[in-house]
N, C-alpha and C positions, 0 to 999 in steps of 0.2 A: 388420293387422286387430286384433291383440292390443292395439296402441296405441290404436286407436279405441274398443274395448270398455272399456279401462281408463279412458279419458276420460269415457265415458258413465256408467260406474259411479261415478266420482268426482263427476261433475256431479250425478247423482241424489242421492247422499249429501249433498253440499254444500247442495243446495236443500232437502232435508228438514231439515237442521240449522237453516238460516235460517228455515224455516217454524215450527219449534218455538220458536225464540228470539223470533219475532214474537208468537206466541201468549202466551208468558210475559210479554212486555212489556205486552200488552193486559191481562192479569190483574193485573200489578203496578200499573197505572194505577188500576184499580178499588179495589185495596187502599189505595192512597195517598188516594183520595177518601174512603174510609171513615175513615181515620185523621184526615184533615182535619176531617171532620164531627164526630168524637168530640172533637177539640180545641176546636172552636167551642162545642160543648155544655158542655164542662168550663169554658171561659173565662166562659160566661154564668152558671154556678152558683157559681163561685169568688168568695169575698169578696176584693175588691181591698184590698191594704194601702195605708196612707196614705203609705208611704215608709219611709225609714230614720231611726233615732234614734241620737244619740250620747249616752252617759251619762257625765257628768263626775264624779258623786259618788253614793255610796250609803252612808248611815250615819245619824247622829243629826241632830236638827232644827236645832240652832244652827249646826253646821258646814255643813249644807246651805244655810242662808241666807247664810252667809259666802261660800261657793263661788259661789252664784248672783250675789251682788252684785259679786264680783270679776270674774266672767265678763261681766256686763252692762257693766262699765266698760271692760274690755279689748277686747271684741268686740261693739260696739253694733249691728252690722249683722245679727247673728243673734238669733233668738228663743229664750230659755230658758224652761223651765217646771219647776215643782216638782211632783213626783208623790209622793203619800203612799201607802205600802203598809206599814201598821203592822207592826212597829216601825221600819221603814226609811223614810227620806226620800231621794228621788232627784232629782238635778238633771239634766235632759235637754235636749238641743238637738234640735228637731224639724224635720220637713218637708224631708228630703233625698230627692229623687225617685229618685236612682240610688245604687247602692253606691259607684260611682266618686266621686261628689260627696261622699258621706259620708266616704270614706277620705281624700280631699284635705283636707277640713275637720278631720278627726281628726288628721292630721299637724300641722296648724297649732295645734290646741288642746293637743296633747301637749307643746308647748314650755312651757306654763304649768301644765297639769293632767296630771300624769304618769299618773294612774290612769284617764284617759278611755278609753272603749272603745265598741264598737258591739255592744249585746246582741243575742242571737239572737232572731228574731221568733217 
């Protein structure tokens, strides 16, 4: 008889624990839905970046033009642009969609342009 009563007590406790965990799982699902909705709202209001940029040079005007011409000869498949932020002139390579693509190109460019880097956005 003791054995049967222990089994009944154990069964009741086990079922109550499973019931509590099921309720918690239901509440977690609602929380996840709220977080997803917040993320969707955030993504709609966030300004999307145009991608990643590699900066080859930052300095005076004449050297910037030299660096840009050298780059255009060595890597014609990439687009370079000159950005003027007085008193600095910057030579940048634009439109890398992912950080991985920018890092791969940066490794290639550093063979010729040691100071090349990816500036923080």
